[in-house]
N, C-alpha and C positions, 0 to 999 in steps of 0.2 A: 354221292353221285352229283354230277353237275346239274344245276337247276334246270337248264334247258333240255336235259335228257328225260326228265320225269314224265313229261307229257308223251313223248315218243315211245318210251319203254312200257308205259302202262297198257298198251294195246298188244304187246308181245307176250305170249304165254311164258310162264316161268321155266318151263321145260326147254325153251329155246334161248334162254338168257345165260350169259356167263358174267358174273360179277368179278371182274379182274382183281379189284382191291381186296377181295375176300379169299383169293386162292392161297392155299397153304405155302406155296413157293414164293408168292409175291408179297404177302403181308409183312414179313420181316424186312424186306427190302424197302418198304415204304417208311419205316421208322426213321425219324430224323435224328442225326447225331448232333453233338454239340457244335461241330464245325460246319454245319450245313446252313448257317444263317446268312451267308454271303450270297444270297440268291438274287442276282441282279438281272438275270435273263437277257443281258445284252442291251438293256435300256440305255438310251442316251439321255442322261439327266442334266446335261450342261445347261446352266442358267435356271435350273429348277430350284425352288426354295427348299424342297424336300430331298435334295440329292443325296444326303447322308442317311436317309431312312430306307429301310427294306420292308417289303411286304411279307407277311407271314401266312402260312397255311395251316396253322395248328400243329398237332403232334405228328402228323404224317406229311411226307413229301409226295403229293399226288401227281407229280409229273411223270406219269407212267411211260410216256413215249421217249423219255431220255435214257432209259436203262436197257441195255441189251439183254440183261438177265430177265427183266420183267417182260420184254418183248418175246423172248423165247418161251417163258412159262405161259404167257398169254396165248401164243400160237399153238402150243401143245394142248391147252385147255379148250380152245376153240375147235381144234381138229378133233379132239375126243368128243366134244358135244355134237359136232356135225356128223361124225362117223356113227355115233349112237343113234342120231335121228334118222339117218339113211338106213341103218341096219334095221331099225324098228319098222320103217316104212316098207322095206323089201320083204320082211317076214310077214307082213299083213297081206301081201298080194299072192 
């Protein structure tokens, strides 16, 4: 999880959270292949002393927003979570 999210998420009950990186359909898509190291993000490194270096994110590619497959799986999981929440609320009334 991004460091800036920890404070925001701690006030949300677990029943209302979806951890996208842990979804069964998403987790395998996050694994980095051997050819995924050319991760320049469109940075303009002209004149930079470190222009030949790349930043790394560990064993996982956590750029969730760049994958249509991850976006679809995330949307389905969020829909299911919201649908379950509303179904539970409507059955209580």
